[in-house]
C-alpha positions as CSV (number, residue, x, y, z in Angstrom):
1,M,0.1,0.1,-0.1
2,G,1.3,3.4,-0.7
3,D,2.6,5.7,2.2
4,H,2.4,9.5,1.6
5,P,4.4,12.2,3.1
6,A,3.0,15.4,4.7
7,R,5.3,17.2,2.4
8,P,6.1,16.3,-1.0
9,R,8.5,13.4,-0.6
10,R,8.4,9.6,-0.2
11,A,9.3,7.5,2.3
12,W,9.0,3.6,2.4
13,C,5.3,3.0,1.9
14,W,4.3,6.0,4.3
15,Q,2.7,8.9,3.1
16,S,4.1,12.1,5.2
17,G,2.1,14.6,5.4
18,G,-13.4,10.2,39.1
19,V,-16.0,9.1,36.5
20,S,-19.8,9.2,37.0
21,R,-21.8,6.6,35.1
22,T,-24.4,7.2,32.4
23,P,-27.7,5.1,32.5
24,Q,-27.6,2.1,30.1
25,G,-28.2,3.2,26.4
26,Q,-26.9,6.7,26.8
27,R,-24.1,7.9,24.6
28,A,-21.6,10.9,24.4
29,S,-22.4,13.8,22.5
30,L,-19.8,14.8,19.7
31,D,-18.7,18.0,21.9
32,K,-16.9,15.0,23.9
33,Q,-17.0,16.1,27.4
34,P,-14.6,14.0,29.3
35,H,-17.1,12.8,31.9
36,E,-19.6,11.6,29.1
37,V,-16.8,9.8,27.2
38,A,-15.6,8.1,30.2
39,A,-19.1,6.9,31.5
40,M,-19.7,5.8,27.9
41,F,-16.8,3.5,27.9
42,D,-17.7,2.4,31.3
43,G,-20.9,1.1,29.8
44,V,-19.0,-0.8,27.0
45,A,-16.1,-2.3,29.0
46,A,-17.5,-5.9,29.8
47,R,-17.6,-7.0,26.2
48,Y,-15.5,-4.3,24.5
49,D,-12.7,-6.5,23.1
50,L,-15.1,-9.1,21.6
51,T,-17.3,-6.3,20.1
52,N,-14.5,-4.5,18.4
53,T,-13.2,-7.7,16.9
54,V,-16.6,-8.7,15.6
55,L,-17.3,-5.2,14.0
56,S,-14.0,-5.0,12.5
57,F,-14.1,-8.5,11.1
58,G,-10.9,-9.5,12.9
59,Q,-8.9,-6.3,11.3
60,D,-8.5,-5.0,15.0
61,R,-5.6,-7.8,15.6
62,G,-3.6,-6.7,12.4
63,W,-4.0,-3.1,13.2
64,R,-2.6,-3.5,16.9
65,R,0.4,-5.6,15.3
66,A,1.1,-2.7,12.8
67,T,1.1,-0.1,15.3
68,R,3.5,-2.2,17.2
69,L,5.8,-2.5,14.2
70,A,5.3,1.2,13.2
71,L,6.9,2.3,16.7
72,A,10.0,0.1,16.1
73,L,10.3,-0.5,19.9
74,E,13.5,-1.8,21.3
75,P,13.9,-4.0,24.4
76,G,14.2,-1.9,27.3
77,E,12.5,1.0,25.8
78,R,9.6,2.8,27.5
79,V,6.4,3.3,25.5
80,L,3.0,4.9,26.8
81,D,-0.3,3.7,25.5
82,V,-2.7,6.3,25.6
83,G,-6.4,5.6,25.7
84,A,-5.5,1.9,26.5
85,G,-8.8,0.8,27.5
86,T,-8.7,-2.9,28.5
87,G,-4.9,-3.1,27.9
88,V,-5.2,-5.4,24.8
89,S,-3.1,-2.9,22.8
90,T,-0.6,-2.3,25.6
91,E,-0.1,-6.2,25.7
92,E,0.7,-6.3,22.0
93,L,3.1,-3.5,22.5
94,A,5.0,-5.6,25.2
95,R,5.6,-8.4,22.6
96,S,8.6,-6.1,21.5
97,G,10.5,-6.3,24.6
98,A,9.8,-2.7,25.4
99,Y,8.1,-1.6,29.0
100,A,4.5,-0.9,28.1
101,V,2.3,1.1,30.1
102,G,-1.4,1.9,29.6
103,A,-3.4,4.9,30.6
104,D,-7.0,5.5,30.2
105,L,-9.7,7.9,31.5
106,S,-12.6,5.1,31.9
107,L,-12.0,3.4,35.3
108,G,-14.6,0.6,33.9
109,M,-12.2,-0.2,31.1
110,L,-9.2,-0.3,33.5
111,A,-11.1,-2.6,35.7
112,A,-12.1,-4.9,32.9
113,G,-8.6,-5.2,31.5
114,R,-6.9,-5.7,35.1
115,R,-9.3,-8.7,35.5
116,V,-8.1,-10.4,32.4
117,R,-4.7,-8.9,32.2
118,P,-3.3,-8.6,35.5
119,E,0.4,-8.2,34.4
120,V,-0.3,-5.2,32.3
121,P,0.5,-1.8,33.9
122,L,-2.7,0.1,33.6
123,L,-3.2,3.6,35.1
124,A,-5.9,6.1,35.4
125,G,-4.9,9.1,33.3
126,D,-6.3,11.7,31.1
127,A,-4.6,12.5,27.8
128,L,-4.7,16.0,28.3
129,R,-2.9,15.9,31.8
130,L,-0.7,12.8,31.6
131,P,0.5,11.7,35.1
132,F,4.2,11.6,34.1
133,A,7.2,13.8,34.1
134,D,8.7,15.4,31.1
135,A,10.6,13.2,28.5
136,T,9.5,10.0,30.4
137,F,9.1,7.9,27.4
138,D,10.9,6.8,24.3
139,A,7.7,6.5,22.5
140,V,3.9,7.3,22.8
141,T,0.9,5.7,20.9
142,I,-2.8,6.2,20.9
143,S,-5.2,3.6,19.1
144,F,-8.7,4.5,18.1
145,A,-9.0,7.1,21.0
146,L,-7.6,10.5,19.7
147,R,-10.9,11.4,18.3
148,N,-12.7,10.8,21.7
149,V,-10.3,13.4,23.2
150,S,-12.1,16.8,23.8
151,D,-9.0,18.7,22.4
152,P,-6.8,16.3,20.5
153,D,-4.4,19.3,19.6
154,A,-3.6,19.7,23.2
155,A,-3.4,15.9,23.5
156,L,-0.9,15.9,20.9
157,R,1.2,18.5,22.5
158,E,1.1,16.7,25.8
159,F,2.3,13.5,24.1
160,A,5.2,15.4,23.1
161,R,5.8,16.9,26.4
162,V,6.2,13.1,27.8
163,T,8.4,11.9,25.0
164,R,12.2,12.4,25.0
165,P,13.6,14.2,22.0
166,G,13.8,11.8,19.1
167,G,11.2,9.7,20.3
168,R,8.3,8.5,18.4
169,L,4.5,8.9,18.1
170,V,2.3,6.6,16.4
171,V,-1.6,7.3,16.2
172,C,-3.7,4.6,14.8
173,E,-7.1,5.9,14.0
174,F,-10.1,5.3,11.9
175,S,-9.7,7.4,8.6
176,S,-11.1,7.9,5.2
177,P,-11.1,4.9,2.7
178,T,-9.1,6.1,-0.5
179,N,-11.5,4.4,-2.9
180,P,-14.7,6.4,-3.6
181,A,-16.9,3.4,-4.2
182,F,-15.6,1.5,-1.2
183,R,-15.9,4.8,0.8
184,T,-19.6,4.8,0.1
185,V,-20.0,1.3,1.3
186,Y,-18.2,1.8,4.2
187,L,-20.1,4.8,5.2
188,S,-23.1,2.9,4.8
189,Y,-21.9,0.1,7.1
190,L,-20.9,2.6,9.6
191,M,-24.3,4.5,10.0
192,R,-26.7,1.6,9.3
193,S,-25.2,-1.9,9.9
194,L,-22.7,-1.3,12.7
195,P,-25.1,-0.2,15.2
196,T,-27.4,-3.1,14.3
197,V,-24.6,-5.6,14.5
198,A,-23.4,-3.9,18.0
199,R,-26.7,-4.8,19.5
200,T,-26.0,-8.5,19.3
201,V,-22.6,-8.5,21.1
202,S,-22.1,-5.0,22.9
203,S,-23.1,-4.3,26.6
204,N,-24.2,-0.8,25.4
205,P,-24.9,-0.8,21.8
206,D,-26.2,2.8,21.7
207,A,-22.6,3.8,22.3
208,Y,-21.8,2.5,19.0
209,V,-23.9,5.1,17.3
210,Y,-21.8,7.7,18.8
211,L,-18.6,5.9,17.7
212,A,-19.9,5.6,14.1
213,E,-20.8,9.4,14.0
214,S,-17.3,10.3,15.6
215,I,-15.5,8.5,12.6
216,R,-17.4,9.9,10.1
217,A,-16.6,13.4,11.5
218,W,-13.0,12.8,12.0
219,P,-10.2,14.5,9.6
220,D,-9.1,12.5,6.8
221,Q,-5.4,11.5,6.4
222,P,-3.7,14.8,5.3
223,A,-5.6,16.9,7.8
224,L,-4.6,14.7,10.8
225,A,-1.0,14.8,9.4
226,A,-0.8,18.7,9.4
227,R,-2.5,18.8,13.1
228,I,0.1,16.4,14.2
229,G,2.9,18.7,12.8
230,A,1.3,21.9,14.3
231,A,1.5,20.2,17.6
232,G,5.2,20.0,17.6
233,W,6.0,16.8,16.2
234,G,8.3,16.5,13.0
235,R,8.8,14.0,10.1
236,V,5.2,13.3,10.1
237,A,4.0,10.4,7.8
238,W,1.1,8.2,7.5
239,R,0.1,4.8,6.3
240,N,-3.1,3.5,5.2
241,L,-4.5,0.2,6.6
242,T,-7.3,-1.9,5.1
243,G,-7.9,0.5,1.9
244,G,-8.1,3.7,4.3
245,I,-10.6,2.4,7.0
246,A,-7.8,2.9,9.3
247,A,-4.5,4.9,9.1
248,L,-1.1,4.9,11.0
249,H,0.2,8.4,11.5
250,R,4.0,8.4,12.7
251,A,6.2,11.3,13.8
252,V,9.2,12.1,15.5
253,R,9.8,14.4,18.7
254,D,11.9,17.2,17.7
């Protein structure tokens, strides 16, 4: 698959460029108030990993592996997984031999993760105010959670704060399919089929209506690359996954 620079150049297949609970069935609005988003994810925590695998037709496993490889982690390095949820992505990162720590705003997701992955370090943490000193990590990543942050640009700056100079960032997020016909089919699935499928497997299917809407409203690949660069990251590049359903954006801390 082609990779695209945020600037006009080519590079190895990359293109550069305390939580309250809501009642069952309530979903967060797209203005993404942190307490609403946290409560929504509390409500889906019980079957979150299973639901993601079903709704992505098993692609989520490959996306996690691609994120780990894009980070190019070395044994002994420290990597922060923001929006880690139940820690399934943090567990994948640790396969590299790096010390992987997960942080998430949802206490329900963290509790679910600690039950099934007690060996994975999972901490409560807000992407806008991470509980770590400056330059703590060799790499930071966030998967399918940046669009749920109330101020994504501030979060990207906060990720830079806790990353050492020369450290890496990888954002794995839903994006815009590059084929127009496929994009039409995909958007139809998001808005019509995804909520229907979620009702059969999710503990809070209405939350997936919000998730579908947030995916549709999210910037495309070049727009997100520009925002990452504006937040103080250099050498921004992206790579499409599954035809652009998702994309990996990577960058280096200046």
